[in-house]
Backbone bond lengths (Angstrom), bond angles and torsions (degrees), N, CA, C in turn:
res aa  C-N    CA-C-N  psi(-1)  N-CA   C-N-CA  omega(-1)  CA-C   N-CA-C  phi
1 M - - - 1.465 - - 1.578 107.27 -
2 D 1.274 113.82 127.75 1.477 115.49 -176.13 1.559 112.47 -89.50
3 K 1.280 115.24 171.35 1.503 120.51 -176.14 1.508 111.67 -61.80
4 K 1.326 117.22 -33.69 1.439 121.95 177.71 1.533 113.44 -59.79
5 Q 1.330 115.55 -44.23 1.422 121.48 177.84 1.542 113.44 -68.10
6 I 1.316 116.47 -37.88 1.465 120.88 176.55 1.538 110.51 -66.19
7 D 1.322 115.54 -40.43 1.468 120.48 176.57 1.525 109.38 -63.27
8 R 1.314 119.17 -36.82 1.455 121.31 179.67 1.525 112.41 -67.85
9 I 1.324 115.07 -37.62 1.503 122.37 175.25 1.538 108.30 -55.60
10 N 1.361 113.43 -53.19 1.452 120.59 -176.10 1.551 109.51 -65.58
11 E 1.290 119.31 -38.11 1.453 123.92 -179.73 1.568 107.26 -61.67
12 L 1.314 116.12 -46.83 1.459 118.94 -177.81 1.514 111.24 -68.70
13 A 1.346 117.34 -33.37 1.496 120.00 177.95 1.550 109.70 -66.06
14 R 1.294 116.00 -42.20 1.503 118.45 178.26 1.521 112.02 -65.21
15 K 1.335 114.51 -40.52 1.475 119.98 -179.67 1.549 109.10 -64.85
16 K 1.319 117.50 -43.71 1.451 122.71 179.49 1.522 108.87 -56.39
17 K 1.299 117.57 -46.37 1.429 121.32 179.21 1.527 113.46 -65.03
18 A 1.261 118.04 -39.69 1.468 124.21 -172.84 1.538 110.70 -79.24
19 E 1.325 117.36 -50.41 1.480 119.83 -170.42 1.498 116.30 -136.13
20 G 1.339 117.93 -10.58 1.421 122.23 -175.96 1.515 112.17 96.10
21 L 1.352 115.94 166.28 1.463 120.90 -177.07 1.522 109.98 -118.76
22 T 1.324 116.15 155.54 1.437 121.40 172.95 1.529 107.22 -76.99
23 P 1.294 119.74 165.96 1.470 121.61 176.43 1.562 111.01 -60.01
24 E 1.313 118.42 -36.69 1.441 121.04 -179.90 1.567 109.79 -67.64
25 E 1.327 117.96 -40.86 1.460 123.13 177.44 1.482 110.31 -66.41
26 T 1.297 117.67 -37.25 1.459 120.22 178.67 1.519 112.28 -63.38
27 A 1.357 111.94 -41.90 1.493 117.58 177.16 1.505 113.63 -66.96
28 E 1.363 115.90 -37.23 1.474 121.96 177.65 1.530 108.43 -64.39
29 Q 1.389 116.11 -44.00 1.463 118.77 -178.64 1.526 111.22 -64.32
30 A 1.296 117.45 -40.12 1.486 121.43 179.71 1.553 109.55 -66.13
31 A 1.296 118.96 -39.24 1.464 121.39 177.69 1.493 109.55 -66.14
32 L 1.315 119.03 -45.54 1.482 122.23 -177.67 1.508 110.10 -63.74
33 R 1.360 115.75 -42.84 1.452 118.23 177.77 1.497 113.18 -63.07
34 A 1.308 114.87 -41.42 1.501 117.46 -179.94 1.503 110.23 -63.20
35 Q 1.307 118.27 -39.54 1.440 121.57 179.40 1.541 109.36 -67.31
36 Y 1.298 118.49 -41.87 1.434 121.95 -178.28 1.563 108.38 -63.13
37 I 1.336 117.00 -45.83 1.452 120.03 -179.58 1.514 111.90 -64.36
38 A 1.343 117.76 -41.79 1.429 120.70 179.23 1.540 111.31 -62.38
39 E 1.315 118.09 -40.20 1.437 120.14 179.34 1.571 110.50 -70.75
40 W 1.320 116.80 -37.29 1.493 121.78 178.16 1.514 107.72 -62.07
41 R 1.331 117.99 -47.24 1.468 120.36 179.86 1.509 111.18 -60.31
42 E 1.335 115.63 -43.19 1.521 119.61 -179.48 1.510 108.61 -61.20
43 N 1.339 118.40 -48.27 1.462 121.72 -178.97 1.548 111.40 -62.70
44 T 1.321 116.34 -39.18 1.470 118.21 -179.71 1.529 110.81 -70.16
45 R 1.330 117.39 -38.14 1.460 121.33 177.43 1.534 110.67 -62.64
46 A 1.391 117.11 -41.46 1.420 120.17 178.97 1.534 110.67 -63.40
47 M 1.342 115.97 -41.36 1.467 120.50 179.32 1.541 110.91 -61.47
48 L 1.413 115.38 -45.59 1.446 120.77 -178.95 1.536 110.68 -64.56
49 D 1.313 115.85 -37.50 1.474 120.38 178.40 1.499 113.02 -64.58
50 G 1.258 116.82 -20.84 1.484 120.34 -178.92 1.565 112.64 -90.64
51 I 1.323 117.05 -6.44 1.488 121.28 -177.78 1.507 108.69 -78.49
52 V 1.392 113.86 133.51 1.410 120.79 176.83 1.507 109.16 -123.07
53 I 1.320 117.86 135.26 1.451 124.62 179.91 1.517 109.37 -93.25
54 Q 1.330 114.78 127.73 1.487 120.49 177.07 1.505 107.63 -104.97
55 R 1.275 114.93 123.22 1.510 122.44 -179.24 1.546 108.51 -82.48
56 P 1.354 117.06 163.78 1.447 119.41 179.13 1.544 113.83 -58.81
57 D 1.299 117.98 -30.87 1.455 122.34 179.18 1.500 113.22 -76.44
58 G 1.313 119.01 -3.26 1.484 123.31 178.19 1.508 114.69 97.69
59 T 1.309 118.03 -10.48 1.503 118.81 -179.90 1.561 108.00 -75.78
60 T 1.308 112.65 153.54 1.477 118.11 179.33 1.492 108.85 -122.72
61 E 1.328 114.75 155.67 1.490 120.76 173.46 1.476 106.34 -154.19
62 P 1.420 113.43 149.77 1.471 118.51 -178.16 1.553 109.55 -71.99
63 L 1.325 112.81 152.38 1.454 117.83 177.98 1.508 109.29 -65.24
64 K 1.339 117.38 137.77 1.493 120.01 -175.35 1.546 107.48 -104.09
65 K 1.319 114.87 152.33 1.431 118.68 174.56 1.511 110.91 -71.75
66 K 1.314 117.89 141.56 1.402 124.30 178.55 1.499 109.46 -79.86
67 N 1.348 117.37 137.07 1.501 119.81 177.14 1.525 106.76 -69.12
68 P 1.394 112.38 142.67 1.452 118.44 175.40 1.527 109.89 -63.11
69 P 1.369 117.75 151.70 1.453 118.53 175.30 1.491 113.05 -64.99
70 V 1.357 113.82 149.31 1.494 119.40 -178.30 1.489 107.33 -84.79
71 K 1.341 114.82 131.65 1.486 119.02 -179.40 1.532 107.49 -90.96
72 H 1.273 118.10 138.53 1.427 124.01 -177.49 1.495 113.62 -99.42
């Protein structure tokens, strides 16, 4: 996501607070936010995938995904 798109998200947020948005602007804001969140998640996942745990004995292992909680 480039600076122009982030600026547009912020512009729409300010306008929503000040005077409200048209239905088209609301849809644009939702689409931009969804794109921003998807890219943020992708970048965070890549960062977490690169983490390596070093044990006291010097061995290393990659960070593992946590199992989701079991629903009862």
